[in-house]
C-alpha positions in Angstrom: 117.1 93.3 80.6 114.0 95.4 80.0 113.9 99.2 79.8 111.2 101.8 79.7 112.3 104.2 77.1 111.0 107.8 76.8 111.8 110.8 74.7 110.3 114.2 74.5 109.3 116.3 71.5 111.8 116.7 68.7 114.8 118.8 69.6 114.9 120.4 66.1 113.0 120.8 62.9 113.4 118.5 59.9 112.6 115.1 61.3 109.6 114.4 59.0 112.1 113.9 56.1 113.2 110.7 58.0 109.7 109.4 58.9 109.6 106.5 56.4 113.1 105.3 57.3 112.3 105.7 61.0 109.1 103.5 60.6 111.2 100.9 58.7 113.8 100.7 61.5 111.2 100.5 64.2 109.7 97.5 62.3 113.1 95.9 62.2 113.7 96.4 65.9 110.3 94.9 66.7 111.1 91.9 64.4 114.5 91.4 66.1 112.9 91.5 69.6 114.6 94.8 70.6 111.3 96.7 70.9 108.1 95.0 72.2 106.2 98.3 72.4 106.6 101.7 70.8 104.0 104.5 71.1 103.8 108.1 69.9 101.9 110.6 72.0 98.9 112.0 70.2 99.8 115.5 71.4 103.2 115.2 69.6 105.0 115.7 72.9 107.2 112.6 72.6 107.4 108.8 72.4 107.7 105.9 74.9 108.1 102.1 74.7 109.7 99.0 76.1 113.2 97.8 74.8 115.1 94.6 75.5 118.7 93.7 75.5 121.6 92.0 77.3 122.5 95.3 79.0 121.9 99.1 78.7 124.8 99.6 76.3 123.4 97.1 73.8 119.9 98.6 74.0 121.4 102.1 73.4 123.4 100.8 70.4 120.4 99.2 68.9 118.2 102.3 69.3 121.0 104.5 67.8 120.0 102.9 64.5 116.8 104.9 64.5 117.2 107.9 62.1 115.6 110.3 64.6 118.2 109.3 67.2 121.1 109.2 64.7 120.4 112.6 63.3 119.9 114.2 66.7 116.1 114.8 66.6 115.4 112.8 69.8 117.3 111.4 72.8 116.0 108.6 74.9 115.9 108.3 78.7 116.2 104.7 80.0 114.8 103.1 83.2 115.4 99.4 83.8 112.2 97.7 84.7 111.2 94.1 85.7 107.9 92.3 85.3 105.4 92.1 88.2 
């Protein structure tokens, strides 16, 4: 299943301390095929991307590995999508 994932701006201060770890986990998720696209808005108002998994629960579990998610800086919204 494929999901459009979106998250708004950080919910609290302090996320930058986790930036290097966040980038590392994003790279891992890409290499594992969980993320095929991940973008940060240039105005700093959030992120969006495309995630893949067997179901919504598995995608949520994989993305929970991200430090920004694990430490409560961001929360994703999920919309299941299909190719045209």
